[in-house]
C-alpha positions in Angstrom: 115.1 -69.9 -38.6 115.1 -66.1 -37.5 117.9 -64.3 -36.0 116.1 -64.4 -32.7 115.4 -67.6 -33.0 119.6 -68.4 -33.3 120.2 -66.9 -30.8 117.4 -68.1 -28.1 119.0 -71.8 -29.5 122.1 -71.5 -27.7 121.2 -69.7 -25.0 122.1 -71.6 -22.4 120.6 -71.6 -18.6 122.4 -70.1 -15.7 122.6 -70.5 -11.8 122.7 -67.2 -10.4 125.7 -68.9 -8.1 127.5 -69.5 -10.2 130.5 -67.1 -10.8 129.1 -65.6 -14.4 125.5 -65.1 -12.0 127.2 -63.4 -9.4 128.7 -61.1 -12.9 125.2 -60.4 -13.9 123.7 -59.9 -10.3 125.9 -57.0 -9.6 126.2 -56.0 -12.9 121.8 -55.6 -12.9 121.8 -54.0 -9.5 125.0 -51.4 -10.2 123.1 -50.4 -13.6 119.7 -50.0 -11.3 121.8 -47.9 -9.3 122.3 -45.9 -12.0 119.2 -44.6 -13.3 117.7 -44.0 -9.7 121.5 -41.7 -9.8 120.3 -40.5 -13.1 123.1 -41.1 -14.7 124.6 -39.1 -17.4 124.8 -41.0 -20.6 128.1 -41.3 -20.6 128.8 -42.3 -18.1 126.2 -44.9 -18.0 128.0 -46.4 -21.1 131.9 -45.3 -20.1 130.3 -46.9 -16.3 128.9 -49.9 -18.0 131.7 -51.4 -20.4 134.5 -50.6 -17.4 132.7 -53.0 -16.0 132.4 -55.2 -18.2 136.0 -55.8 -19.6 136.4 -56.2 -16.1 134.2 -59.0 -15.9 136.4 -60.7 -18.8 134.2 -59.4 -21.7 137.3 -58.7 -24.3 135.3 -55.6 -25.9 137.3 -53.4 -28.9 134.5 -50.5 -29.5 130.6 -50.3 -28.3 128.5 -47.9 -29.3 124.8 -46.9 -27.7 122.1 -44.6 -29.4 118.7 -43.2 -28.7 116.5 -41.4 -31.3 115.4 -38.3 -29.5 112.1 -35.1 -29.5 114.1 -32.4 -30.7 113.8 -30.0 -33.9 117.6 -30.1 -35.4 118.4 -33.0 -33.7 117.4 -36.6 -34.7 120.0 -38.6 -32.3 122.2 -39.1 -29.6 124.8 -41.7 -29.8 127.1 -41.9 -27.5 131.1 -44.4 -27.9 133.4 -46.2 -26.3 137.4 -47.3 -27.5 139.4 -49.4 -26.0 142.3 -47.3 -27.0 140.9 -44.1 -24.7 139.0 -46.3 -22.2 136.5 -43.0 -22.3 133.4 -42.0 -24.4 132.9 -39.7 -27.2 129.4 -38.1 -27.0 127.4 -37.6 -30.3 124.3 -35.2 -31.7 123.2 -36.5 -35.2 121.2 -33.4 -37.1 117.8 -34.7 -39.1 117.8 -35.1 -42.5 117.9 -37.6 -45.8 121.4 -38.8 -44.8 121.0 -39.4 -40.9 117.9 -41.6 -41.2 119.5 -43.4 -44.3 121.7 -44.9 -42.0 120.1 -45.3 -39.8 117.7 -47.4 -42.2 121.2 -49.3 -43.4 122.7 -50.0 -40.5 121.5 -53.3 -37.6 119.8 -50.9 -35.8 117.1 -50.1 -39.2 117.1 -54.0 -39.3 115.7 -54.7 -36.0 113.8 -51.5 -35.2 111.8 -52.8 -38.4 111.7 -56.8 -37.1 110.9 -54.6 -34.0 107.4 -53.4 -35.1 105.7 -56.6 -35.0 107.8 -58.6 -33.2 106.4 -59.5 -29.3 109.3 -59.3 -27.6 109.6 -55.6 -26.9 113.5 -56.4 -27.7 115.2 -57.9 -30.2 119.9 -58.6 -30.9 121.9 -59.9 -33.9 125.3 -61.1 -33.8 127.3 -61.6 -37.0 130.4 -63.9 -37.0 133.3 -61.0 -38.9 136.4 -63.4 -39.3 136.4 -66.7 -40.5 135.1 -68.7 -42.1 131.1 -67.9 -40.7 131.6 -64.1 -41.1 129.0 -62.6 -42.7 129.4 -58.7 -43.7 124.8 -57.8 -44.6 125.3 -53.8 -43.1 128.3 -51.4 -44.4 129.3 -51.2 -40.7 130.0 -55.0 -40.5 132.8 -54.1 -43.3 134.3 -51.4 -41.6 133.7 -52.7 -37.8 136.0 -56.2 -39.9 138.2 -53.8 -41.9 139.0 -51.8 -38.3 140.6 -55.5 -36.5 136.5 -57.1 -35.4 136.4 -60.2 -34.5 132.8 -60.4 -34.1 130.0 -58.4 -33.7 126.1 -57.9 -31.6 123.8 -55.6 -31.4 120.7 -55.1 -29.7 117.4 -53.0 -29.5 114.6 -52.1 -26.5 111.5 -50.8 -27.4 109.6 -48.2 -25.4 106.4 -47.2 -25.4 102.7 -48.6 -26.2 102.5 -48.9 -29.7 105.8 -47.3 -31.1 104.2 -44.0 -29.3 107.1 -41.6 -29.4 105.0 -39.0 -26.7 105.8 -42.6 -24.0 109.4 -42.9 -25.3 111.5 -44.0 -28.4 114.7 -46.8 -27.4 117.8 -47.5 -28.1 120.0 -49.8 -28.6 123.8 -51.2 -28.8 126.5 -52.7 -30.7 129.2 -54.1 -28.9 132.6 -55.5 -30.8 135.7 -57.6 -30.1 139.2 -58.6 -32.0 139.1 -61.2 -30.0 140.5 -64.1 -32.3 137.4 -66.8 -31.1 134.5 -63.5 -30.9 132.6 -63.1 -28.7 132.6 -66.9 -26.1 129.2 -67.8 -24.7 128.8 -66.2 -21.5 129.9 -63.0 -23.1 127.2 -62.8 -25.1 124.9 -64.1 -21.7 126.2 -61.6 -19.7 125.4 -58.5 -22.3 121.9 -60.0 -22.7 121.3 -60.4 -19.1 123.1 -56.8 -18.1 121.5 -54.7 -21.6 117.3 -54.5 -20.2 118.9 -53.2 -17.1 121.6 -50.4 -18.7 118.2 -49.4 -21.6 116.7 -48.3 -18.7 118.9 -46.4 -17.0 120.1 -44.7 -20.2 116.6 -44.1 -21.3 116.5 -41.9 -17.9 118.4 -40.2 -19.3 117.2 -39.2 -21.5 114.1 -38.1 -20.7 115.3 -35.6 -19.0 117.4 -34.9 -22.4 114.3 -34.6 -24.2 112.0 -33.0 -21.8 115.2 -29.9 -21.3 115.5 -30.1 -25.6 111.4 -29.9 -25.7 111.1 -26.9 -22.7 114.2 -25.2 -24.6 113.0 -25.1 -28.2 109.5 -24.4 -27.6 110.1 -22.1 -24.9 113.5 -20.4 -25.0 116.7 -21.3 -23.0 116.1 -20.0 -19.4 112.3 -20.4 -19.7 113.1 -23.6 -20.1 115.1 -24.1 -18.1 113.1 -22.6 -15.0 109.9 -25.0 -15.8 112.3 -27.7 -16.1 113.6 -27.2 -12.2 110.0 -26.8 -11.0 108.8 -23.5 -12.2 105.3 -24.7 -13.2 102.8 -22.9 -10.6 100.4 -20.0 -12.7 101.1 -17.0 -11.4 104.1 -18.0 -10.2 106.2 -14.4 -11.4 109.5 -12.1 -10.1 110.2 -9.2 -11.3 113.6 -8.8 -13.3 115.6 -5.6 -15.4 115.9 -6.9 -18.8 116.6 -5.2 -22.1 113.6 -5.7 -24.5 113.5 -6.9 -28.5 111.1 -7.0 -30.1 110.6 -7.6 -34.2 108.7 -7.8 -36.8 108.9 -8.4 -40.9 107.1 -5.6 -42.7 104.9 -5.5 -44.9 104.1 -8.7 -44.4 100.4 -8.9 -44.8 100.6 -8.6 -48.2 103.3 -10.7 -49.0 101.6 -13.7 -47.8 98.4 -13.0 -49.5 100.0 -13.4 -53.1 102.7 -16.3 -51.4 102.2 -19.7 -52.0 102.0 -21.4 -47.6 104.5 -23.1 -47.6 107.1 -20.8 -49.2 105.7 -18.4 -46.1 106.6 -20.9 -43.7 109.7 -21.2 -45.6 110.4 -17.2 -45.5 109.7 -17.1 -42.1 111.9 -19.6 -40.3 115.4 -18.7 -42.3 114.1 -14.4 -41.4 113.8 -15.9 -37.4 117.0 -18.1 -37.7 119.3 -15.0 -39.3 117.9 -13.0 -36.9 117.6 -15.4 -33.6 121.6 -16.9 -34.7 123.1 -12.8 -33.3 121.4 -13.4 -29.7 123.1 -16.6 -29.4 126.6 -16.1 -27.8 125.0 -12.9 -26.9 122.9 -13.9 -23.9 119.6 -13.0 -25.5 116.9 -15.0 -25.0 113.7 -15.9 -27.4 110.6 -16.2 -25.6 107.9 -16.5 -28.7 107.6 -16.3 -32.5 104.7 -14.4 -32.8 103.6 -14.5 -36.8 105.5 -12.8 -37.8 107.0 -11.1 -34.9 109.7 -11.9 -32.0 110.1 -11.2 -28.7 113.5 -11.7 -26.8 114.7 -10.4 -24.2 118.4 -9.4 -22.6 118.6 -9.9 -18.4 120.7 -8.3 -16.4 121.4 -7.0 -13.1 122.3 -3.6 -12.9 126.3 -3.5 -12.6 125.6 -4.4 -16.4 123.1 -3.2 -18.0 125.5 -1.2 -20.5 127.0 -4.4 -21.6 123.9 -6.1 -21.9 122.6 -2.8 -24.1 125.8 -2.8 -25.8 125.8 -7.0 -26.5 121.7 -6.6 -27.3 122.9 -3.0 -29.8 125.6 -5.7 -31.5 123.1 -8.9 -31.9 121.0 -5.7 -34.0 123.8 -4.6 -36.4 124.6 -8.6 -37.0 120.6 -9.8 -37.3 120.4 -6.4 -40.2 123.2 -7.4 -41.8 122.0 -10.9 -42.6 118.2 -9.6 -43.2 119.9 -8.0 -45.8 122.5 -10.7 -47.0 119.6 -12.9 -47.1 117.9 -10.8 -49.3 119.8 -10.7 -51.9 120.2 -14.6 -51.8 116.5 -14.7 -52.5 116.2 -12.2 -54.7 118.3 -14.2 -57.2 116.8 -16.7 -56.3 113.0 -15.4 -57.4 111.9 -16.1 -54.1 110.2 -13.1 -51.8 111.9 -10.7 -49.6 111.1 -8.9 -46.9 113.0 -6.1 -43.9 112.3 -6.9 -40.5 111.7 -3.3 -38.2 113.4 -3.7 -35.2 113.0 -1.8 -31.1 115.7 -2.1 -28.2 114.0 -0.5 -25.4 115.1 -1.4 -21.4 113.0 -1.9 -18.2 111.6 -3.8 -15.7 109.2 -6.3 -16.2 107.3 -9.7 -15.2 108.5 -12.9 -15.7 106.7 -16.4 -15.3 104.0 -17.6 -15.7 100.7 -16.6 -17.1 98.0 -18.3 -19.0 95.0 -19.9 -18.0 94.7 -23.3 -15.4 95.7 -25.7 -17.8 97.7 -23.7 -19.8 100.7 -21.5 -19.6 102.8 -19.2 -21.2 106.2 -17.9 -19.8 106.6 -15.0 -20.8 107.0 -10.5 -19.7 104.4 -8.5 -18.4 104.6 -5.3 -18.5 104.6 -1.5 -19.8 108.4 -1.6 -20.7 106.7 -4.4 -23.2 104.1 -2.6 -24.3 106.8 -0.1 -25.4 108.6 -1.9 -27.0 105.8 -3.0 -29.6 104.7 0.4 -30.3 108.7 1.7 -31.3 108.8 -1.5 -33.0 105.2 0.6 -34.9 107.5 3.7 -35.5 110.0 1.9 -38.4 108.5 2.0 -41.2 107.0 5.9 -41.6 110.8 7.7 -39.4 112.2 5.9 -42.0 114.9 3.2 -40.2 114.9 -1.2 -39.6 115.8 -0.6 -35.5 114.8 2.5 -33.5 116.1 2.3 -29.5 114.3 4.0 -26.2 115.5 6.7 -24.9 116.5 4.8 -22.0 118.1 1.5 -23.9 120.6 4.8 -26.0 121.9 7.0 -22.5 123.3 3.1 -21.4 124.5 2.2 -24.8 126.3 5.2 -25.1 127.0 4.3 -28.8 127.9 7.0 -32.1 125.3 5.0 -33.6 123.0 6.2 -32.3 121.3 9.1 -33.7 118.0 11.0 -31.8 114.8 11.3 -33.7 113.1 13.9 -31.3 110.0 13.1 -29.8 107.4 10.9 -31.0 103.9 9.6 -29.7 103.5 6.3 -29.7 99.8 4.4 -28.9 98.4 4.6 -25.7 101.6 5.7 -24.3 100.3 8.7 -22.6 103.8 10.9 -22.5 106.2 11.1 -25.9 109.4 9.4 -26.3 112.4 9.7 -27.1 113.7 7.7 -30.2 116.3 7.0 -31.5 118.0 5.0 -34.6 120.8 3.2 -35.4 122.7 4.1 -38.0 123.8 1.4 -40.1 125.7 2.7 -42.9 129.0 2.9 -41.4 
C-alpha cells in the first residue's frame, strides 16, 4: 500500500461541531484571509505555526519551501523553530547542489510521485523513534538526532500538468519531539488547513516571482515601476540621469573565431564584472544590447555631483574588474576583450516605448545618443573610459583629463571630451 493510501486509511471523518472541527474552521478562515491580505510568506508561516501550537500541536520545527522562477535563485525557504518562536527566510542558489538536495529529500520523492498522481497533493509520514522508525531520507536522520520523534511532509502542485508558467508548488514539513509523536488529530488538522495555507503562500510567491522576473529582465527600478502599474505605452517621465554606455571592443572579430557557447560565457563574465560595480552605487542596468550595455544613475539636481562621483567610482572599479577577469581568462587560454565606456549626463524620457503588444522600458533622448557616440571614440583616442564635458564639470575629479573638442557622429557641434586616467 502506498504512503498516500496508508495515510487515507487512517483518516477518520470529522464533525465540524466538534472541538477539532472548530479549530479547522478557524485556521482555514484565518489562512484564506491572510492570502487575501497578501501577507508575506514568512509572516504567514509564523502565524500558522503559532496558531497550530495554540491548537495543541506540539511542533518543534516547521519548514515551508517553494521553487521559483529567478535566474539566480532556485527556491525560497522558511524555517520556524520553537526555541526561536520565529521564522528564518532562506534563498537557495540555482545549481547542482540545490537540485541534488531537493531530489534526495522527502519533497523530491513527493514531487516525483505527484507528477503522475491524480491528486495535486501528496503527503508522507515517518516515525523517527521507536520500533516503527524509518530513515529513508538524509533529513530524517538529522531530525532524529535533533530530538524529533515524528515527521510529516506534504507537497501541493500548482498549475496544469506541472507547467511552470501556470504556477509552481509548495512543500511543508513538520516535526515534533513529543514522545508519542503526532496525534491523529494533529495530522487531521494539518491536512485540513494546509491547502488554504498553500494558496495563501502562493499568493505571495506569485508577487515575489513577478517582482524577481521584472527586476531581472528590466532592472530593479524599471521592474518595480512596471509591477506597480506603469504599463501603458507612451507613459514616460522626464528624469535627470548619468548615462552609462559600455561596449566590448572588437567583439565581432572575437565572435567570428570563437565557438558560440564560449562567446556566451565571455559575455556573461564581462557583464557580471561590469554590473557588480553598479549595484551598491545606485546604478540601474536598463538593457544588454548584444555586446553593449546601457545603464543610468538617476539624480535630482541637489545630488547631481555626488551621483557623478559614484558613477565615476563604479567606472574605476569596473575597469579593474575587467583587467582581473582578462588576466584569469588569459591564464586559462580563453579569449579576452577590452570594454569601452562612456559617461554623460542629461535629461531623458524614461518609460514605456514600443509596439502595442511589445514594450521596452528604457530611456530616450539626445543625451542617450550622445553617450553612445562618445563611446565610439574610445578606441581611436586610446582610452577605455571617456566622459562628456557636462559630466566632467559635475564630477570635478583630478583623474579626468581634457582631450580637446571632437566631432560626434550625427551631432552638429564638436564636444569637449575627457578621459579617465586609470593609471593611479
